[in-house]
BALUM-346792 format. One record per residue: y, x, z of N, C-alpha, C in turn. Coordinates in steps of 0.05 Angstrom, whole numbers, plus 32768, in hexadecimal, padded with zeros to 4 digits. Layout:
YXZYXZYXZ...
// end
This chain:
9019951F8371900F9502837A901B95098399902494EB83A3903394F283C3901D94CA83CE901994E083F1900794D183F5900E94D18416900B94B98426901094B1843C900194B7845A900594BC846B8FF194BD847F8FF794BF84A28FF194D284A2900394DD84C8901894EE84D0901A94DF84DB903594F084E29036950F84F79034952284ED9030953B85009046953A85139037953F852C9044953F8544905F9557853E906095728535907795808530908C9575852590899557851A90A79550851290AB95338524909B9530853A90A995128550909A951D856690979534856E9093953A859690B39558859B90C39548858A90D89568859390EE9563858F90FF9549858A9117953585909131953E859C9130955F85B39142956185BA913F957885A991689575859C9174959085939180959185B5919195AD85A6919B95CA85BB91AF95CD85A491BC95D585A491DA95F985A891E095FE85AB91EF961185B691F7962285C0921B962E85B99234962785C9924A962485BE9259964685D19264965285CB926C966685E99286964D85F69283964E860A929D963E862592AF965A863192A79672863092B69689863892A8969B862D92B196A0861A929896C0860992AD96CD861692C596E0862492CD96FB862992B596F5864792B196DC865592A196E78664928696E08659927996D98652925896E18649925196BD8655926796B08656925A968C865E9254967F863C923C9679864692399666862892319646862B9239963A861B922E961C862C9220960C861291FC9602862D91E695F9861E91F295E0860D91EB95DE85FB91EA95B785EC91D695B085E491D19599860091B0958385F391B5956B85F0919E956885D991A7954985CE9192954385C29183952585DA9170951585D39172950485BD9168951485A091739500858D915694EC8591914794ED85A4912E94D585A1913594BC85AF912C94A885B5912C948485B89124949285DB910C949585E29118949C8602911494BE8610911394B98625911A94CF8640910594E0863A910894FF863690F39516862F90FA952D864A90E99538865490F49557865D90F19573865290FE9579865890EE959E864A90FF95B2865190F895D08654910A95E38660911295F38637912595FF8648913A960C862D9128962F862D912D963D861F912496538617912B965E86009133967386139142968285FF914796A78601915696B885F2915096D285F8916E96D985E5916A96F485F19177970685DD9179970C85C59191970885B9918B97148595919B972785929193973C8584919C974D858991A5975E857191A69763855B91A2977F853C918F976E852F918F974A852C917D9735851D9166972D852F915B973E853F9158973A855891539739856A91369721857E9139970E8591911F971F85AA9130972A85C4911A972485CF9128971A85E59112972685F79116971E861D911796FD8616910B96EA8604910C96C7860490F596C98622910396B8863D910096AE864B910C9690864690F2967A865F91139665866C91189665867D912C965586799149965C867D9140964D8695914F965886AE914C965A86CD913B966386E09125967D86D89108968B86D19112969E86E8912996AE86E3912F96BC86E3913196BD86FE914C96B1870E914F96AF872B914D969C873A913F96898728913C966B873D913496728754912B96808767912E9689878691499684878F91599695877F9171969B878E9188967E8789917996728762918C965D876B9188964C8777916F96458783916A963087929168963787B59184964C87BA9185964E87D59190964887DA91B3965487BA91C1965987C491E5964787B191CA963487A391DE9627878891D3960C877D91C7961287A291C595E5879991B495E0878591A795F78779919395E78770916D95E2877E917395D38776915C95C08780913A95B48773911F95B68779910C95BD8769910E958E876591019590875691069565874690E29564874F90DD954F875790CC9542876990B6952F874E90D2952A874190C49517872390DE9519871190DC952286FB90F2951A86F290FF950D86E3911E950286E5913194F086E7914294F386D1914B94E786BD916894EA86A8917B94F686B99182950786A9919E951586B491C0950586A691CA950F86C091E894F786BA91FE951586AE92059509869C920B9525868D9236952286969237953186AC925B953586AF926B954686AA9266955B86AD92729577869E925C957F869B926A9597868D925595B48682925795B486A1926F95CA869D926E95C586B9926B95C486E3926095B086DB9258959A86EE923C959D86F3922C959686D2920D959286D191F795A986E891E995A286EA91D595B386F691B495AA86FE91B095B086EF918B95A786E8918795B58702916495A08703915995A8871C914595B98702912E95C98722911A95DE871A910295CC871690F095D2870C90D095C8871990BA95E0870890AC95D38717909495F08708908795E086F7907795F586DF907995F886BE905B960686C5904D95EE86B3903395F386B5903195FA86939023961A868E90239626867790009615866790039615864C8FE4960686448FD6962086488FD39634865F8FC1963986618FBD964686898FCE9632868A8FCF962586A68FD9963886B68FE1964886B18FF6966086C5901F964686CF902A965386D39031964C86E39050965586E5905B964F86E89087965686E39096964586EE90A9964A86F590C4963D86FF90DA963186E890E3962D86E19107961D86D09109960C86D59130960A86C3913A95F686CB912995E086BA912795C486BC911A95B386AF913B959886A6913C959586959150957F868D913E956D867E914695538689913A95338685915795258676915195268660915B9510864C915C94FE8647915F94E0864A915C94CC8643916894BC8625915594B5860B916094A985F7917E94B185E9918294C185DB919994B685D391B694CE85D891AC94D8860191BD94E5860A91BF9502860491D1950C861291DB9531861791EB9535861F91E09550862B91EA9563863B91EB957A863F920A958C864F91FE95A8863E920E95B1866191FE95C28656920795D6867F921495FA867F921396028681921F961C867A920E963886869215964E867692049661868B920C967A867D920B968E8696922096A6868F920A96B98698920B96D7868B920696EE8687920296F58670920E96DD8654921C96F2863D922396F88638923A970C863D9249971F8641924397348624924B973386109247974885FC922E974785F2921E972285EF920E971E85E29201970585D891F296FE85CA91F396DD85B991CE96D085C491D796CE85CC91BA96B485CD919C96B885B7918696B585BA917F96B08597915E96AB85A29151969F85909136969485919137968B85A2914B966B85A8914C965885A49136963985AD9126963685BF9110961B85B69119960985D1911895EC85CC910F95DC85E690ED95D685E690DE95DF860290D395D0860290CA95BA861590BD95A785F890BB9594860C9098958E862390A695838639909A9588865290879568865D907495668666906C9545866F90649549868E90739541869D9065953386B5904C952F86B79043954386D59027954286D39024953C86F99032954687079036953E8729904395478732904B9537874B904F954F875F904595528772904295778781902C9582878A904D958C87A19046959887B1904D95B087CE904995C787BA906295E787AE904E95F187A59059960E87C1904A961587BF904C963D87C19060965987B99071965587BA9074966487A7908A967E87BA9070969887A7907996B087B0908696B9879B909696CA879B90AE96D9878590B396EC878590B396F7876A90C29716876E90D99722877690D9971F878B90FC9731879A9116973787839104974787769118974C8753913397428757912297208756913C97068748915B97128757914C970B87789161970D87759175972F87859161973C877F917E975F877A9186975D8757916D9759874C918C9758872B919E9740873091A8972A873591B09714873091C69722873691CB972F875391D79738876191E79759876391D09762874A91D59781873D91EB9774872A91F19762871391F0976087029206974D87009211973787169221972B871E9232973687319231974E87359246975D874F923E974A8769922B9737877A92329727878D9216972E8799921A971E87BD9206972887CE91FD971687DC91F096F987CE91E596EA87C591C396E487D691B496D887E891AB96D687F9918E96CC87E5917996CB87EF915C96C987D9915C96B087F49138969D87F2912F9691880A911296A38819910C968B882790ED96A8882990DC96A7882090D296C4881E90BB96C0880F909C96C68815908096AF880F9080969F87F390959691880D90A5967787F690B19659880390A5964387F990A596308805908F961087F490AA95FC87EA90A995FD87E090B095E287D7909B95C087BF90B395B087CC90A0959D87C090A2959A879E909B9591878B909E959B876E908E958E874F90A795748747908E956B873490809585872090689583871490659598870E9062958886E1906E959886D69075958B86B7905E95A686AA9054959086AA903C95AD8688904C95A88665904395B9865B905095C4864D903A95C08637903D95C68618902295D18603902795F385FF903795FA8606903F962286019034962A86129036964E860D903496608625904C9675862D905F9670863890719673863B9072968B8658907396A28651906996B18662907F96BB867F908296BD8695909696C886A5909C96DA86AC90B396DD86B390C096F286AB90C0970D86BF90B596F686E190B1971186EB9097970386F4908497158705906A970B8716906696FD8738907496DB8729907B96C68744905996C6874C905396C38759903196B08767903D9692876C9034967F8758903C96608766901F96508763901A963F877D9008963C878190099616878B8FEF961587888FF995EF87988FE995F287BB8FF995E787C28FF395EE87E18FE795D087ED8FD195CF87FB8FC295BE88028FB395C2881C8FC295AA88268FAE95A7884F8FBF95C988498FDB95D088528FD895E288668FCB9600884C8FBA95F488398FB9961288328FB8961688128FBC962E88068FC6963C87E88FAA963187DB8FB9961D87CD8FA1962587AC8FB6962887908FA99648878D8FAF965187778FAE9644875F8FC49643874D8FB29632872E8FAF964A871D8F959649870F8F97965886FF8F97964F86EC
// end
């Protein structure tokens, strides 16, 4: 016997689809392709890791690895409120950063993608030479508020990027202060580095735990 009932949140909460294609495999550049299958605007972050021998390691949020360097050098800003992205071209598209609050109240920074209902968006990511992405997952975020944040980051993010890409980019002052949207998620995502992110109230830092 079949009995009708409530719809599970697992069936309705994430209408955003994601896949990747190779933009330039010899150079290790993949193209991430997002599509909002629903009718309402959704904000989300992308999780992915490295797949080797049918095992996936180092799963983290896209943008969390080198965001101080992106912020200073790559014309990437923190968004103060989610706005639907305009899909120009994979090479020209550039998502903003946002502060993300885990289900356990810890904070991290990642790229935030916001798509209107029925829209698509593609973006490039380098660093995949000789590797394949795995553990790919979309995590929906809900806008909570806009605050001033003090971010004290692990400076390894700058040195590692420059070592891997053979560049000499600088990073912002440490700590630095930004105004950003705070997006809440129902997952617990481990940041790659031990950054300290706190709300700035009347010139004083208030650590969010």
